[in-house]
C-alpha positions in Angstrom: -30.5 -39.2 57.4 -27.7 -40.7 55.4 -27.7 -40.9 51.5 -28.7 -44.6 51.5 -31.7 -44.0 53.7 -32.7 -41.1 51.4 -32.4 -43.2 48.3 -34.5 -45.9 49.9 -37.1 -43.2 50.8 -37.1 -42.0 47.2 -37.5 -45.5 45.9 -34.2 -45.7 43.9 -31.0 -47.5 44.8 -28.3 -46.9 42.1 -25.9 -49.7 41.5 -23.0 -47.5 40.5 -20.7 -46.3 43.2 -20.2 -42.9 41.5 -24.0 -42.2 41.7 -24.1 -43.1 45.4 -21.1 -40.8 46.0 -22.9 -38.0 44.0 -26.0 -38.3 46.2 -23.8 -38.1 49.3 -22.1 -35.0 48.0 -25.5 -33.4 47.2 -26.9 -34.2 50.7 -23.8 -32.6 52.3 -24.1 -29.5 50.0 -27.8 -29.1 50.9 -27.0 -29.3 54.6 -30.6 -30.6 55.2 -29.5 -34.1 56.3 -31.5 -33.7 59.6 -34.7 -33.0 57.7 -35.8 -36.0 55.5 -39.0 -34.1 54.4 -36.9 -31.2 53.0 -34.4 -33.6 51.4 -37.1 -35.6 49.7 -38.9 -32.4 48.6 -35.6 -31.0 47.0 -35.0 -34.2 45.1 -38.5 -34.4 43.8 -39.1 -30.7 42.9 -38.8 -30.0 39.1 -36.1 -27.4 38.2 -36.1 -25.1 35.2 -32.4 -25.4 34.8 -32.7 -29.2 34.5 -35.3 -28.9 31.7 -38.1 -29.2 34.2 -36.7 -32.5 35.5 -36.4 -33.3 39.1 -33.0 -33.7 40.6 -33.8 -37.4 41.1 -34.6 -37.7 37.3 -31.4 -35.9 36.5 -29.4 -38.3 38.6 -31.0 -41.3 36.8 -30.3 -39.7 33.4 -26.6 -38.8 34.0 -24.4 -41.1 32.0 -21.1 -40.6 33.9 -19.6 -38.6 36.8 -18.7 -35.6 34.6 -22.1 -35.2 33.1 -23.4 -31.7 32.7 -26.6 -32.6 34.6 -24.6 -33.4 37.7 -22.7 -30.2 37.5 -26.0 -28.3 37.4 -27.3 -30.4 40.4 -24.2 -29.4 42.4 -24.8 -25.8 41.6 -28.5 -26.0 42.6 -27.6 -27.7 45.9 -25.1 -25.0 46.8 -27.7 -22.3 45.9 -30.4 -24.0 48.0 -28.1 -23.9 51.0 -27.7 -20.1 50.8 
């Protein structure tokens, strides 16, 4: 599953290129691209380190590519892959 397909499945297509790139990087870091159910579950599961927001909510709230929410998302994606 590619990032655009995932976003369509999640019901959100961001207009900004940097947000699309961020989703692609998260999908690669998660290494779950062959399992759409697990990808969708990860993006919709609330995380304590995100203030109980889901990764999808954090992506929507991020204001720019260097936002602290995105840095935390990257860290969570790497941890999830371990």
